[in-house]
Each structure stands twice: as structure tokens, then as C-alpha cells.
C-alpha positions in Angstrom: -47.4 10.4 -25.4 -45.6 13.7 -24.7 -47.4 16.8 -23.4 -47.1 20.0 -25.3 -48.7 23.0 -23.5 -50.3 24.5 -26.6 -52.0 21.2 -27.3 -53.3 20.7 -23.8 -57.0 20.6 -24.9 -56.5 17.8 -27.5 -53.8 16.2 -25.3 -56.6 15.1 -22.8 -58.5 13.3 -25.5 -55.3 11.8 -27.0 -54.2 10.5 -23.6 -57.7 9.0 -23.0 -57.7 7.3 -26.3 -54.3 5.8 -25.8 -55.3 4.6 -22.3 -58.5 3.1 -23.6 -56.8 1.3 -26.6 -54.1 -0.2 -24.4 -56.6 -1.2 -21.8 -58.7 -2.9 -24.4 -55.7 -4.7 -25.7 -55.0 -6.1 -22.3 -58.6 -7.1 -21.6 -59.1 -8.7 -25.0 -55.8 -10.5 -25.0 -56.4 -14.2 -25.8 -59.8 -13.6 -27.2 -58.8 -13.3 -30.8 -59.2 -9.5 -30.9 -56.1 -7.4 -31.5 -56.1 -3.7 -30.5 -53.5 -1.3 -31.9 -52.7 2.4 -31.4 -50.6 4.7 -33.7 -49.8 8.0 -32.0 -48.3 10.5 -34.4 -45.6 13.0 -33.4 -44.7 14.4 -36.8 -46.2 16.3 -39.7 -48.6 14.2 -41.9 -46.6 15.0 -45.1 -44.6 13.3 -47.8 -41.1 12.6 -46.6 -42.1 12.9 -42.9 -41.8 10.0 -40.4 -45.6 10.2 -40.5 -46.1 10.3 -44.3 -49.3 8.8 -45.5 -47.4 5.7 -46.5 -45.7 5.4 -43.1 -49.1 5.8 -41.3 -50.6 3.1 -43.6 -47.6 0.8 -43.0 -47.8 1.2 -39.2 -51.5 0.2 -39.2 -50.9 -2.7 -41.6 -47.9 -4.0 -39.5 -50.1 -3.9 -36.4 -52.9 -5.8 -38.2 -50.7 -8.4 -39.8 -48.0 -8.8 -37.1 -50.2 -8.7 -34.0 -46.9 -8.7 -32.0 -47.4 -5.3 -30.3 -50.1 -2.8 -29.6 -48.5 0.5 -30.4 -46.4 2.0 -33.1 -45.2 5.6 -32.5 -44.5 7.6 -35.6 -42.2 10.7 -35.4 -39.8 12.2 -33.0 -40.9 14.6 -30.3 -37.5 16.4 -30.3 -38.0 17.3 -34.0 -41.6 18.5 -33.3 -40.4 20.7 -30.4 -37.6 22.2 -32.5 -40.1 23.0 -35.3 -42.4 24.6 -32.9 -39.6 26.6 -31.3 -38.5 27.8 -34.7 -42.0 29.2 -35.4 -42.7 30.6 -32.0 -42.3 34.3 -31.4 -41.4 35.5 -27.9 -43.5 38.3 -26.7 
């Protein structure tokens, strides 16, 4: 969803997966198949916007609601701030 330079290698795969999932959703619309995608921009930890419970709920809401194809968990600004706090300038 949002490029981060140090994740460039996995970013390619994540972008391709998102494109594939949303393309499938469009192609399969009206055929009884629902495709969903849950990109995560937060730590997978208790109390996080991407806690295990939040991830499970996002997938469940996509499955039962079938009213959207994507649920984004987390906040990129928070991720960038956490990275900046742990980055040492050379």
C-alpha cells in the first residue's frame, strides 16, 4: 500500500499480491466468488491495530459482509514514526 525503502524487496511481492487479489475480485464479481485482501501496516502484537484478534476480525468481516474487497489494518504514519525512532543515522 505504502512503499518503505527498506522493505523494497518484499514490497514488490506485496504489491503484486494486492493487484492480483483486487483483479480477481473484479473478474469474479457476480460469479458467487468473493475475494478479499488484508494488508497490514502495524505490528502483529496484542493491543496493536493488527492484533491477532483484529486480523481475524478483518478476515471474518470480509467473508461474512462481502461488501468490500480490502480492509487495511494499521496506520502508516505510526509505522514510519516507529522506524524513525529505531533508525540510527550514520
